N, C-alpha and C positions, 0 to 999 in steps of 0.2 A: 440591483434586482436579485431577489432571492427566490429560489424554487420552493414555494410553500403551498400546502393544500390544507383546507379545513376538513377535518374528519367528517363532519356532517354533510359535506358536499360530495363525498365519495358514495356512489349508489350502494345500497345494501345488497349483498349477495350477487353483485354484478361486477364483472371485471372492467376496470377503467384504465385505458392505455395512455402512457406518456412517453414522448421521445423528444430529443433535442440535443443541444450542445451547451456547454459551459466553459468559459476560459479558466484554465488552472490558476490564473493570477488572482481570482476572487476567493480562493480557498486558502486561508491564512495558515492553517496547520501544515498543509502540504507544501506551501511556499517556504515555510520555516525549515523544512527538511531538504527539499530539492532545489530551492532558490527560485528566482523569478523565471517563469516559463511563458513562452508564447503559444504553448500547446493548447489544444481544445479537447475537452472530455466529451465524447459522444455517448449518450445513454438512451436506453429503451427499457421500460418496465411496465408491469401491470400492477395495479392496486386492487385489492379485494377486501371489502369491509364486511365483517360479520359481527354485528353489535358494535362494540367499541374497539374490537381487535382488527388490525389492518395487516394483511399479508402483502408482501412486496416480492415479486419475482422479476428479475431483470438482468441486463447485461450493460457493461460499460467498456469503452475502448479509448485509449489515448496513447500518444507517443511522448515520452518524457525524456529529456536530456539529463543524464546522470554523469557523475565523474567517477571513473574507475578507481577502486580502492588500491590497486597495485601500480598502475602506470600513470595515474592522475590525468588521463586524457578524457575528454567528453565523449559520450557515446549515446546512441538512441536506444531506449528501452521501450518496447511495445508492451503495453499493459492491456490485457483483455480479461475481464472478470465476469463471471456469472454468479449471481447472488440470490439468496432467499432469506428474507428477514420477516419476522412477525413482530409487529409493534403492538404493545398493550399500554393502557393508561398507567401512569406512574402509581396511582392509588392501589393498583393490583399487585405492585411489587412487594414481595414478601421480605420481611426483615429476617435475615438468617444470621445465626450466631454460631461461632465455632467453624470447624472444618466441614465443607459440604462437597459431595461428589456431584458434578454436573454431567448430564447426558449430552449427546451430540445435538439433540433438539434444543436444549437449553442455550447452546451457544448461538442459536439463530434468533433469540428473543432479545428485544430491546424495548425500552419504555419511553413514552412521550408524556409531556406535561401540557395541560391546556387543551385547546381544540385545534391547534395548528401543528401540522407535521412539517418539519424542516427537512425536505428531501435533498437539498443541496448539502447539508451537513452529513446526511446519510451517504451520499455519493462520495464526499470527501473521505469519510471513514473507510469506505470500500477501497478507494485509491490508496490510502495509507496501508491498509492490510495487504494490498497486492504488491507493494514495493519489495524488492529482494532484500534479504538479510545482508548480503555482501554485493556491492556494486562491482561487477566484473564485465569488462568489455568483451571478453571471451574466456572460456574455461582454461585456455592455454596461455593466457596473458603472462608474460615473463616479468612484468613490473619494471622497476628502475634499479640501476646500480646503486648500492648503498654508499659507494665512495664518490662517484662523479655525477650521479643523478641522470645519466643517459637512459633514454627509453629503450629497453632491451628488445622490444618488439620491432623497432625500426633500425637499430644499429647494434653492432657488436662492441662490447666494452673492451677497452684496451688497458684497463687497470691491471697492475701486476697482482697475481694471486698471493695472498698472505702466507707466510711460512708458519704453519700451525704445529710444527714438530715438537715444540716445547710447551704447548698448551696443556693444561692439566687433564683435559679429556682426550688427548691425542691417541691414547691407547685404545679408545673405543673404535677408532676408524679401522683397526685391524680385526675386529670381530666379524 
């Protein structure tokens, strides 16, 4: 089941409200990054059609289990996104050559082909954009010991500290 809407079925100059939920497991690009999830994406948005242009204003929320980049432990990441997107027919997409400066409004524009809007793909894109650059269970995560692999958030490492006195950069420690 895909969340799709025909452009012609959206009333002209009249807001049309959609809300519901989608399992993250049916979003292949998101699954490729975060793995199989049992989470649900909750969404609510309004569609407004003006001619062939469709404006979408909405929110989406979900809890995704991520793996911390430092300690390698799973943690829950709460994603809550507000988005505004303007969809235009692909035939209106200008072919640009060379370097182009985009305005902030240009970043909210996307293009569709045919008469069917794939809103599930749009929600998946918004989820991907809302993922953190670095997955950290907390800003203070200590990670793992590079020698024994113990989680430094849970235990203190008993590995001996290495003697770095003859290291080529040892002189820098006195600065």
